[in-house]
C-alpha positions as CSV (number, residue, x, y, z in Angstrom):
1,M,-0.2,-27.2,8.8
2,S,-2.2,-29.9,7.1
3,R,-5.1,-29.0,4.8
4,R,-8.5,-29.6,6.4
5,S,-11.6,-30.9,4.7
6,E,-12.5,-29.4,1.4
7,P,-15.3,-26.8,1.4
8,D,-18.7,-27.9,0.1
9,L,-20.8,-25.2,-1.7
10,S,-23.2,-27.6,-3.5
11,G,-26.5,-25.8,-4.2
12,R,-25.1,-22.4,-3.6
13,V,-25.3,-19.6,-6.1
14,A,-22.3,-17.2,-6.5
15,V,-21.5,-14.0,-8.4
16,V,-18.0,-12.9,-9.0
17,T,-17.6,-9.5,-10.6
18,G,-14.3,-8.8,-12.5
19,A,-14.0,-12.5,-13.1
20,T,-12.3,-12.2,-16.5
21,R,-8.8,-12.8,-15.2
22,G,-6.6,-12.6,-12.1
23,A,-8.1,-13.1,-8.6
24,G,-11.6,-12.8,-9.9
25,R,-11.1,-15.7,-12.3
26,A,-9.4,-17.9,-9.7
27,I,-12.0,-17.1,-7.1
28,A,-14.8,-18.2,-9.5
29,V,-13.0,-21.4,-10.3
30,E,-12.4,-22.3,-6.6
31,L,-16.0,-21.6,-5.8
32,G,-16.9,-23.9,-8.7
33,A,-14.5,-26.5,-7.4
34,A,-16.5,-26.5,-4.2
35,G,-19.7,-27.1,-6.1
36,A,-21.2,-23.7,-6.6
37,T,-23.0,-22.3,-9.6
38,V,-21.0,-19.2,-10.5
39,F,-22.2,-16.2,-12.5
40,V,-19.1,-14.8,-14.1
41,G,-19.3,-11.1,-14.7
42,G,-16.9,-9.0,-16.8
43,R,-16.5,-7.0,-19.9
44,T,-14.2,-9.0,-22.2
45,T,-15.9,-11.7,-24.3
46,R,-14.7,-13.7,-27.3
47,E,-16.5,-11.2,-29.5
48,Q,-15.6,-7.9,-27.6
49,R,-12.6,-6.8,-25.6
50,S,-12.7,-4.2,-22.9
51,D,-10.4,-1.2,-23.0
52,V,-7.9,-3.1,-20.8
53,G,-7.0,-4.9,-24.1
54,R,-6.2,-8.3,-22.7
55,S,-7.2,-11.6,-24.3
56,E,-8.8,-13.4,-21.3
57,T,-12.6,-13.8,-21.6
58,I,-15.5,-14.4,-19.3
59,E,-16.4,-17.5,-21.4
60,E,-13.0,-19.0,-20.6
61,T,-13.5,-18.4,-16.9
62,A,-17.0,-20.1,-17.0
63,E,-15.4,-23.1,-18.8
64,L,-12.8,-23.3,-16.1
65,V,-15.5,-23.2,-13.5
66,D,-17.2,-26.1,-15.3
67,A,-14.0,-28.1,-15.5
68,A,-13.4,-27.6,-11.8
69,G,-16.7,-29.2,-11.0
70,G,-19.1,-26.3,-10.7
71,K,-21.4,-24.6,-13.2
72,G,-20.1,-21.4,-14.8
73,I,-22.4,-18.9,-16.4
74,A,-20.7,-16.1,-18.3
75,V,-22.6,-12.8,-18.4
76,R,-21.0,-9.7,-20.0
77,C,-21.5,-6.7,-17.8
78,D,-20.0,-3.3,-17.4
79,F,-20.4,-2.7,-13.6
80,T,-20.1,1.0,-14.0
81,D,-23.4,1.0,-16.0
82,P,-26.5,0.5,-13.8
83,S,-28.6,-0.7,-16.7
84,D,-26.0,-3.4,-17.4
85,V,-26.0,-4.5,-13.8
86,D,-29.8,-4.5,-13.7
87,A,-29.8,-6.9,-16.6
88,F,-27.1,-9.0,-14.9
89,A,-29.2,-9.2,-11.7
90,A,-32.3,-10.1,-13.6
91,R,-30.6,-13.4,-14.4
92,I,-30.4,-14.4,-10.8
93,D,-33.2,-15.4,-8.3
94,R,-31.1,-15.8,-5.2
95,L,-27.5,-15.0,-4.4
96,D,-25.6,-16.8,-1.6
97,V,-22.0,-15.6,-2.3
98,F,-21.3,-12.2,-3.8
99,V,-17.6,-11.6,-4.5
100,D,-17.1,-8.0,-5.7
101,D,-13.7,-8.1,-7.4
102,V,-14.4,-5.7,-10.3
103,W,-11.4,-3.5,-11.1
104,G,-10.6,-2.7,-14.7
105,G,-7.8,-0.2,-13.8
106,E,-4.7,-2.2,-14.5
107,N,-4.0,-0.3,-17.7
108,L,-4.5,3.0,-15.9
109,V,-2.0,2.7,-13.1
110,E,0.9,5.2,-13.1
111,W,3.7,5.3,-10.6
112,G,4.6,8.4,-8.7
113,K,3.0,11.8,-8.0
114,F,-0.7,12.1,-8.8
115,W,-0.4,15.7,-10.1
116,E,2.1,14.6,-12.7
117,H,-0.2,12.1,-14.3
118,D,-3.0,12.3,-16.9
119,L,-6.1,13.4,-14.9
120,D,-8.7,11.7,-17.1
121,R,-6.9,8.3,-16.8
122,Q,-6.7,8.6,-13.0
123,L,-10.4,9.6,-12.7
124,R,-11.3,6.6,-14.9
125,M,-9.4,4.4,-12.5
126,W,-11.6,5.8,-9.7
127,R,-14.8,5.1,-11.7
128,N,-13.7,1.6,-12.7
129,G,-12.5,0.7,-9.2
130,V,-14.9,2.4,-6.9
131,E,-18.1,3.4,-8.7
132,S,-18.3,-0.1,-10.1
133,H,-18.4,-1.5,-6.6
134,L,-21.1,0.9,-5.5
135,V,-23.3,0.0,-8.5
136,A,-22.8,-3.7,-8.0
137,I,-23.6,-3.5,-4.3
138,H,-26.7,-1.4,-4.8
139,K,-28.1,-3.8,-7.5
140,L,-27.1,-7.2,-6.1
141,M,-27.4,-6.8,-2.4
142,P,-31.2,-7.3,-2.4
143,L,-30.6,-10.7,-3.9
144,V,-28.1,-11.6,-1.2
145,L,-30.6,-10.7,1.5
146,K,-32.8,-13.6,0.2
147,S,-30.2,-16.1,1.1
148,D,-30.2,-18.0,4.4
149,E,-26.4,-18.1,4.4
150,G,-25.2,-15.0,2.5
151,L,-21.7,-13.8,2.1
152,V,-20.4,-10.5,0.6
153,V,-16.7,-10.1,-0.1
154,E,-15.2,-6.8,-1.2
155,V,-11.8,-7.7,-2.8
156,T,-9.1,-5.0,-2.3
157,D,-5.3,-4.7,-2.1
158,G,-3.8,-4.6,1.3
159,E,-4.9,-5.8,4.7
160,D,-4.9,-2.3,6.2
161,G,-3.9,1.2,5.4
162,E,-0.3,0.8,6.7
163,A,1.4,0.3,3.3
164,Y,1.5,2.9,0.6
165,F,0.3,1.6,-2.8
166,V,1.6,3.0,-6.1
167,N,0.0,6.4,-6.1
168,L,-2.8,8.5,-4.6
169,P,-5.7,7.3,-6.8
170,Y,-4.8,3.6,-6.6
171,D,-4.3,3.8,-2.9
172,A,-7.6,5.6,-2.5
173,V,-9.4,3.0,-4.6
174,K,-8.2,0.1,-2.6
175,S,-8.7,1.8,0.7
176,S,-12.3,2.7,-0.2
177,V,-13.1,-0.9,-1.2
178,R,-11.6,-2.2,2.0
179,R,-13.8,0.3,3.9
180,F,-16.9,-1.0,2.0
181,G,-16.5,-4.4,3.6
182,E,-16.4,-2.8,7.0
183,V,-19.4,-0.5,6.4
184,L,-21.5,-3.2,4.8
185,A,-21.1,-5.3,8.0
186,K,-22.5,-2.4,10.0
187,D,-25.4,-2.0,7.5
188,L,-26.1,-5.7,7.8
189,K,-26.2,-5.8,11.6
190,D,-29.9,-6.5,11.5
191,H,-29.5,-9.3,8.9
192,P,-27.8,-12.1,10.7
193,N,-28.1,-14.3,7.6
194,V,-25.6,-12.2,5.7
195,T,-21.9,-11.6,6.5
196,A,-19.8,-8.9,4.8
197,V,-16.0,-8.7,4.8
198,A,-13.2,-7.4,2.7
199,A,-10.4,-9.6,1.4
200,T,-6.9,-9.2,-0.1
201,P,-4.4,-11.4,-1.7
202,G,-0.7,-11.1,-1.0
203,F,2.0,-10.6,-3.7
204,L,-0.1,-11.9,-6.6
205,R,1.1,-14.0,-9.6
206,S,-1.7,-12.8,-11.9
207,E,-1.4,-13.1,-15.7
208,Q,-0.5,-9.5,-15.9
209,M,2.0,-9.6,-13.1
210,L,3.8,-12.6,-14.6
211,E,4.0,-10.9,-18.0
212,G,5.3,-7.7,-16.3
213,F,8.1,-9.7,-14.8
214,G,8.8,-11.5,-18.0
215,V,8.0,-15.0,-16.6
216,T,5.3,-17.6,-16.6
217,E,3.7,-19.7,-13.9
218,A,6.1,-22.5,-14.8
219,N,9.3,-20.4,-14.3
220,W,8.1,-17.6,-12.0
221,R,11.0,-18.1,-9.6
222,D,13.3,-16.6,-12.3
223,A,11.9,-13.2,-11.3
224,I,13.1,-13.4,-7.8
225,E,16.6,-12.3,-8.7
226,N,15.3,-8.9,-9.7
227,V,12.4,-8.8,-7.2
228,P,13.4,-10.7,-4.1
229,D,10.0,-10.4,-2.4
230,Y,8.5,-12.3,-5.3
231,A,9.8,-15.4,-3.5
232,L,6.6,-15.0,-1.3
233,S,4.2,-14.6,-4.2
234,E,1.1,-16.6,-4.5
235,T,-1.3,-17.7,-7.3
236,P,-4.7,-16.1,-7.5
237,H,-6.1,-19.4,-6.5
238,Y,-4.7,-19.0,-3.0
239,L,-7.2,-16.3,-2.1
240,G,-9.9,-18.2,-4.0
241,R,-9.4,-21.3,-1.9
242,G,-9.6,-19.2,1.3
243,L,-12.9,-17.5,0.2
244,A,-14.4,-20.9,-0.7
245,H,-13.6,-22.1,2.8
246,L,-15.0,-18.9,4.3
247,A,-18.2,-19.3,2.3
248,A,-18.6,-22.9,3.6
249,D,-17.9,-21.9,7.2
250,P,-21.2,-21.7,9.2
251,G,-19.4,-19.6,11.8
252,R,-18.1,-17.0,9.3
253,R,-20.0,-14.1,10.9
254,R,-17.2,-13.9,13.5
255,F,-15.2,-12.2,10.8
256,A,-17.9,-9.6,9.9
257,G,-16.4,-6.2,8.9
258,Q,-12.8,-7.4,8.9
259,C,-10.4,-7.5,6.0
260,L,-9.2,-11.1,5.6
261,S,-5.9,-11.7,3.9
262,S,-5.0,-14.9,2.0
263,W,-2.5,-15.7,4.7
264,R,-4.9,-15.1,7.5
265,L,-7.4,-17.4,5.8
266,M,-4.7,-20.0,5.3
267,R,-3.9,-19.9,9.0
268,E,-7.6,-20.3,9.8
269,Y,-8.5,-23.1,7.4
270,G,-5.2,-24.8,6.6
271,F,-5.4,-24.9,2.8
272,T,-2.5,-24.7,0.4
273,D,-1.7,-22.9,-2.8
274,L,-1.6,-24.8,-6.1
275,D,2.0,-26.0,-5.5
276,G,1.2,-27.3,-2.0
277,S,2.9,-24.4,-0.2
278,Q,1.4,-22.0,2.2
279,P,3.0,-18.5,1.5
280,D,2.6,-16.2,4.4
281,W,3.1,-12.7,3.0
282,G,1.9,-11.1,6.2
283,R,4.7,-12.6,8.3
284,W,7.3,-11.9,5.6
285,Y,6.2,-8.3,5.4
286,D,6.4,-7.9,9.2
287,E,9.6,-9.7,9.8
288,V,11.6,-9.0,6.6
289,V,10.2,-6.1,4.5
290,K,9.5,-3.6,7.3
291,P,12.9,-4.0,9.0
292,R,14.6,-3.7,5.6
293,M,12.7,-0.5,4.9
294,A,14.0,0.8,8.2
295,G,17.5,0.1,7.1
296,Q,18.1,-3.2,8.9
297,T,19.8,-6.1,7.3
298,V,17.7,-9.2,7.4
299,D,18.9,-12.7,6.5
300,A,15.7,-14.8,6.0
301,D,15.0,-17.9,4.0
302,P,11.8,-17.4,2.0
303,E,11.1,-21.1,2.0
304,Q,10.6,-20.8,5.8
305,Y,7.7,-18.5,5.1
306,R,6.0,-20.8,2.6
């Protein structure tokens, strides 16, 4: 599949929440590469780290947006705090692309049975991952309604509810956010100028995932020996490119209320990941992972799914 024409978002204004790192950062950069002005929202700045404790900052993300060809504006914001989000919204006159990727729960995830984990940590994951989205939607949606070509994207994990993710709170957070995209589309049925969807990456090579596997983006394939499915992993820019194409698509309303995966967006718009490949996690999951979980032996070449 050849890559089609690049998306053009010149003159558009975007907000990406949770843009400090991972998918949020890459989405902001790809929207900038398409020409958008991007308000980069997150908690970690060069002067103050969030409780996640990582070193990436919103200023770095804004600079990457600039370098990609857009205009990045870093605004520190705790999206669980309505007053913070009020101040964030006051910086913006009109909003065309609202990507709600706030998360802040990566340091709170615990594997296994919910009742065996620290309750305060799990409830904080819920607040960081769900309440933050509700506050952001409530405060920023009125700005999106001013746009003649608005797009709202609720970023989640998982295309549907089929797979089980990590533990009960994590699964509930991501399922809730996926549902937000569906319900927002219903709430917007009388606003044909605004489209709402959910979106999910596949097996992500975020900064934290790379570190967790003890590799870098340069040698990520070394992790495949221990985690074979990592052969179908993707950079955070893959979803970012898909959402930039979606935002530039005048017919995007046909997707209203759906959860759009990076691989489905790739099939629709023909873009590639940073290395020129087109990883199709969805097909790999259906044809390799699920049969393997059912006890079948599957001999498949990962390169045929990229």
